[in-house]
N, C-alpha and C positions, 0 to 999 in steps of 0.2 A: 479328771479322773484321782480318786483319793485313794492313798495307800495307808492301815494303820495295822501296824505289827500287831500278832496274836502270841507272839512266843510267849507263853504263861510258862509256869514249871511242869503242867502236865504235856504240852507242849514238847519242852525240850526232853521229858522221859519217854512219850514215843519217836522222836527223832532219833533217839539212842538206840531204840531197836530196830532200827532201820527202814522205815515207814513213819511219813508225818499225817494223821489224820487224828481227826477227833470223832465226826460220827461219820459212817462209809457214806451214805447215798447222800450225804451234804457238799460232797468234792469233788471239782473237775480237775483231773489229771491233767497237767500242761506239760511235765516232761520232767528229766531227771535234774536235781539240785543238792548240791553237796553242802550246802549251809543253811542252818536254822531259819536263819534271817530270810531265808526267800520266800517264810510261808506269810501271807496278808490277805487280808480282807480287802477285796476291790468292791469299792461303791461306784455305782454308775446311777444316775437320777431315772426312778423307777425299776431298778434294777438291783436285786442284791444278788453277790455271790461269796461264797467262802471257796478258796483255792487251795487246795492240797496238793503240794511238790515233794514228789515221792524222790525218795533216795535209791539209787540202782540195788537191784537184789535179784536173785535167778529163780526166787519162788513165790514172792509176794511180790506183783506188778501193781496192784491198785486193792483199795479198802473193798472193790466189789469181790477179789478172790479170796479174803480172808472170808467174806460171807457164805462163798460157795464152799469152802472147807469148813467152815460151820457144818453147811446142812450137809455136806457127804459125811461128817463123822456122825450126825444125828441118822444116816441110811444103816448106819450099823445097830442102832436100838430098835428104829420103828421100819416099818415096812417103807422101801424106797417111793413106791407109788404114794405115798400118803406124805410124807416128807416132802414130794416134788409139789403136789399140792399144795401144800403149806407153803412152800418158798414163793409160789405164782402167787398166790394169796397176800403174803407180804408185801412183793412186787408191785401189785396194785395200790396200795399204801403206798408206797416209794414213788410210786411215778407221780401220784397228786403231788407229792411233796417237790418232788424236782421239778415239778411245772409250776410250783409256787415260787420257788426260788430263781428259777430261770426268767421269768416273765415277769415277778412282783408285782401281780395284779390280783384283785378277788377274782377264785375259781367262778366260774358261771354258776354251776351246781354247789351248794353247800356238801360239806364232808361230814360223815358218820362220825358221830363221838369216838371211835375208838381212831381213827384217823386223828382227830384233832389231838386227842391224849398223847397217842405215839410221838406226835412231831413237840409235843410241850416237853415230853420227857427226853427226847431225844437233844434239844435244847437244853434242857436245865444241866443235863449231865456235861455239857461243854463247860460249865463255871465252876471255877476252882474250889467254892466251898464243898461241891460234889465227886472231886476228884477221889480217885480210890488212893489211900496213903497219902493225902495232902497234908503237910504240916503248914500250918500257918501260924505267924508270929506278930502279926501286924494289930494295928487297932480294930481293923474292920475287915473280919475275914468270914463273912457271912454265916455267924455263928448264930442259932436259935435255939432257947431253951424249951420251947414246946414243938413236939412231933405235929401236934394238929396245926399250929401255924403255918410250918413248914410245909404242910400238904396242902394247905388251904392256898399257898401262894405255889403250887406246883413245884418248889423247892428254887425259885429264882429268888435269891435273895439279895444279892447284891444291888439292885437298882438300875436304873438306868443314867449314862451319861458320866461324866467326869467332873471335876472342880471347877474346868473351865467353859464347860458348853456340854447342854442336858444332850445332845444329839453325837456326843463323842462316843469313841469305841473304847470299852472297857479290856486293859489286858488280859486281867483275871476273870472277866464274864462275859467270855464270848458268845454263850448263849443267849444271855441277855441283849448284848449288843444288837443281835443277832435278831433277837424279837422286837427291839424297838424300831430296826432300819425297815422290818418287814412290816411293823404295822404302820408305820409312815407310809409305806409305798401303796399300800392297800389301801387305806383312807384315801390318798391323794387320787388314788382311781376311782373312790366313789363318788368322791367329790368331783371329778369330772362327769360322772353318770349321772348324778344329779342335777347338771346343768353347767357348772362354771369349768367349761372346756380348754380356758387358755391359762388356769392355775399352773404357777409353776412349782412353788415347793409348800408345803405344810410340816408340822411336828405336832404329836400330842404330847400335852403339859398337863400334869398331875396337879391341875388346880382347876378351879371353875370358872364360870366365864367371868365376873368379877375380876378375879384378880390376874386375869389374862388379859385384859385389857389394860391393867395397871402395868404389866410389863412390856406391852406394846409401848406405853406412853414414854414409861422410863428410859426406853431404847431409843426415840424422838428426842430426849431431853438432850444427848450427846451431839445431836445433828442441829439442833434448834437452841442455842444456850440464852438466848434473848428472850424466847418465848415464855410468857407466863399463861398465858389463856387458851382453854378449850372451848371452842364453840359446839353447844349440843343441843340441838330440836330436841325439845323438853320430852320425855317417856315417864311417865310417874312407876320407875320400879328402881329401890333403893342401890341394890349392888352395881349398878352402871353408874350412877351417881356418884358412889363412895370410891368407884375404879380411878376416878377424876383427883379426889382429894385425897386420896392416900400417898397418889404419885406425884403430890406437892402441887399441882395445878389448882386456878380458879377457875371453876366451870360458868362459861357464858351462857344463860339459859336464854334459849329464840321460843317464843310462846309459839304454838302453833295456831293455824287458821282453822275455821270452821266449814266447811264445803257441804252443804247438804245434812247429811248426820255426821260427815266422816272429819275427824280432825287430822290435818294435811300440813306438811312443811310450809313453814314461811320464806320463801328463798329470797325475797327481797331484804329482808330482815337479816338474815344470814349475811349477805354481799354487804350490807349497809354496816354492820356491825365489824367487818373485816376491815373496810375501807376505815372504819373509826378507832380500831386497835392498831391498826397497821399489820400488814400480814408477817411481818418477823416476830411479833410478839406473839401470833398465835401461835400454838402447839401444833393443831390439828383442828379440822373438822370430827365429830364424831358422832357418826349417825348411826340410826337404828331399821332392821328389816322387821325380824317378828316382832307383834306388840299387841297388847288387848284391843280388840274392837272398844270404841268408834276409833281410836287410834289405828290410824295405817302406816305403813312401810313408809318410812320417808321417801322423798324424792330423791334417790340415790344416783341417778343419772346426771341429773341436774347439778347437784351439790360436788358431782365428781368433776364437771365441767369446771364450776365456779373454783374449786382448790385446783385444778391444773394451770387457769389461767391467773391466780394469786401465787401458785408455786407454793401451797400450802396441803401439807401431809392429812390424808382422808382415813380413817381407821373406821369400821363398821360392826357393829355389835350385829351378830347375826344368830343368837343364842341359839333359837329352835328353828332357824330357818333353813337348816339344809335339807329338811325333808320336804319343803315349797319348791316346786319349781319354779314359781312367780316370785320368790325370794334369790335363787339362784339367778335367776334371768338379770334381776335388776344388778346385782352385784358384777353378772358379766358384763352387762351392755356399759356399766358404771367405768368399767377398766377397759373398755373398748374405745368409748366416746371421750373420757375423762381421765381421774385419778383416783385408785385406791390402793393404798398401800400395804394394808393386811385387814384381815377380816376374821373373826371370832367366834365360834360355835361350841357349843354345850355337848359332851358325849352321851350325858343321862337322855337328854330330851330327844338326840336325834337317831339314838341307835340302843336306846333303852337297857343300858348299863347302868351300874351303881352310880351315885353322884362322886364328884371330884376330878372330873377332866375335862379337858376341852380342847379343840384345833384350831391353832393360829396359823393361818394360810395367807397367801399371797402371790403375788402377779411378779415380784422382783424377788429371785432366789436369793440373790445378797443381801438382802434386806430381812429376809425371813433368818438367813443364818445369823443375822446380827441380834435379832431377837432371842433365838435360843441360847445364845454365848452370853447373853445378860441374865439367864435365869444362874443363881447363885448356888452352887455344889450338885450332888448327883441328884437324884429325884426317884420316886417311888416308880415302879415298874406295875402297878396295879392297874391304872386305868388303861394302859396299852394292852395289858393282859387282857382286861375285861373287852375291850374292844375287837383283839385279835380272835379271840376264839367265838366271838357273835359275828362277825363278818365271815370268818371260815365255816361257821354253821349255816348260815343263812346263804351265803353266796350270792353274787353279785343277782340273780335271778329273784332269788328271795326277798334282798334289799327293794330291788325296784316290785316286785308283789306288795311289799308293806307300802312302800310310797303311792301305789294306787290305789289303796284300800284306802289309804286315808283321804285321796281326792274323794273318794266315793263318801265316806263317811261323814266329810264336809257338807254335801250336796243333802245328805241324809240328815244330819244334825239340824241342817237349816231347815229345809222343811217341816221337820218336826217342832221345833221351837217356832216357826211363823205360824202355823196350825193350832199352838196351846195359847199362843199371844193373843190371837186375834178371840179367842175363846174368852178371853176375859178384859176383854176391852184395851189390851197391849198392843206393842208391835215390835216385828224384829226389826232393829234398826237397819238402813241403806249403808252396806259399806262393803262396794264391791273389789276395793281394794284391800283388803285384808283377806287372804287366802286360809288363814288358818284358824282365829276367833271370831266367834260372834257375840251380839247383845242385845236383850229384851230390853224393851222400857219396862220402869215400874211407877208409872204415874199415878195409878188407881190407889196404890200403897201410901205413896208418898204424900197424897193429896188427905189421906184420912187420919194417918199417924207418923210422927216423924221419926218413931223407931221401927215401924213394922218394915222397912227395909234393911236393917241389919236384923232385925228378927225374923227374916225369911233365910238370910244366911247361917243363922245360929240352929236353925230348924233342917236345913239342909244336910249340916254339917253333924246333927246329933243322929238324923238317917244315913250316915256313911256316905254319903255324895259330897265326894272330894274333888278340889279343882274349881267349883263354881266360885266365881267373884261376885258378892252386890256392895255396889258404888252408890254412897248416897251423895244427895248433894251438897257442897260447902263445907266438906269436911278439911281440916287444917291438919300440917304434918310438918313438924321442924326434923329435916335430916342434916347431919353433922355442919349443924347450924343456918343452915338455910331456908328460910318457910316457904313451903308452897301451900297454896290455895286450892281447893278443890281436889287435892291430892286423890289420887287412884284414877281420875279421869281425865287424865294429862291434859287440863286447861283450868284456868280460875273456875270459869262459869258456863259448866256443859248445863243444858236446858234441862235434862230430866234425870233423875236415878236410875240405874239400870243393872243388868246381870248378864253378867259373863259367861261363856263357855266354850271351850276348845275344842277343836279337832284335829287330837294329836297322833303321831305314827303309833300304832299298836291297838287303837279304840276300836271296838269293835259292834255290832249292831244291837247288842244284848245291852252295852254299857248305854247307849242312846237311849233304848226304851224304858230301863231301868230308871234313868235320870228322868226322862219325860214324866214317868208315870209316879216318882217321889215328888217333883216339882210340883204337879197337878195337885198332890194331896195335898204340899202345903200351903200353897195360894189357893185351895178349897177353905183352908183351916182356919188362915188369915182373913178371910174375906167373910166368914161367918163369924167370927172374933168381931169383927169392925162392925157387922149388924148387929152386936150385941145378944147373940144366940146363945141362951143357956144351956143347949145341949147340944156341945161339939161332937159328931162324928170321927172317930179313928183318932182324938185327942185327948189322953186323960190328964187329970191334975199335975201327975208327975212331971207328965212331958212338958207341960205347960211352966211348971216351976223351972226344970232344966233347961228349958229354951232360953227364959230370961234370966237365969244365971251366967249363959257362957255367952250370952250376944255380947256383951262387950268384949270377952275373950277372943271371939273369931274374929271381929273387927280388927283387931290389934295381929292377930294372926295375918290377915290379909294384907295387913300393912308392913308385915315383917319383910 
């Protein structure tokens, strides 16, 4: 049990009036106390409480009594029956908030916006920048020039954490600190719900996945001073590769092996490289769950066993795997049979919030705390605020519904792509181990024209289809001084060009139907152009010029 003093200027002012409180219904009254130092924030894993200790007073025994006095005064102005009805309505909001604080878990049913906003408002006025009569004479006092900016952030201006720990409580920002603790508690609850039942701790960090992975590697540096290498089964995505370079380590790329249509982890090559380099020289194994087909999730369980056998840490890039029960099961099993030190997932990809946040989680509470302490300085509260609002609005039942719908959309997208591909003498690649991404061959396009594959990508882009990726054969890309052949295909020589599409959380039937319709039109147009037909239905000369002009640009965007 950890205690952090909350005795800021506003708290002292309240104490001088004979009762210590910030927001009435946030406090549990434990008993009389004659010192301000008796006020503390008590943090227990999975639970968060603010505790108000009340000084002896004959008239005001608790914050709720003050609420009752306010309502009693209102009855002199409005009919007591109406006031009592309003009082009961407010209590229903307060009851939801009290349950959240007591249990530290995502509510089963989502809250209405009025309850969410009431909660956020009550938290915000606990920060010193919102105290009435506050006098700030420091360099960081939560001053905001624009009222619009203040409203955008619900007046949470101080951010989260302190200079030494992103998870620490700020004395002058009790509300922001509580927001941070509650958000981490809710996210932990959701991760257990999604399938990683034994996860011990997690925290939201205001960085995207790549920089969050870097933070994990930098934390391991102090534990393994001799280590220079990170073993990395190849995944053609720049940010995860650059996360290792940024941390100052040398990635050791392990090429995947082709099994049927799937690209899978070469476990023998991983173990052989560990023996060659020496376990002490290896910082960690950096594996991946969510990825673009025909690449499939790494053999996380087997890698976890190898890491445990050689005493090597294991960091998992679970960027958009939280929404997949298969990916989460891999992580849970890996921790059960072997070693997984931390796994990182994106907020925007899994919770449909703006880009800029990630969750770092693990099975050893102490190590996750070490990572949080490695973060230099305070941090933005925006990602925590976004995911807190989202989870309170959805509730656990709403989030489970989204996970179920995503699975259904994956099956629907798969069946529709299979039908369309067969109509054009192509096929849907058989990648049963990838639960999110699908791939369709583009052999007929590639055989007729080298540029037809990338032209398809540009045509889809100009027709407002985002997220689809076309992968030509044999492209070469240099990333941070390392040259990858066959870049985007996760291997040097994949047998054919292909098109990727993914069923991510939030996708609807309408999205799939519209994508299939537009893809069908693009394929028809390319087929007619290949047959040198003069009259191209549905594509005018402007479209052709436009497609050709941005073809190279789209390919660069896909590689970004």
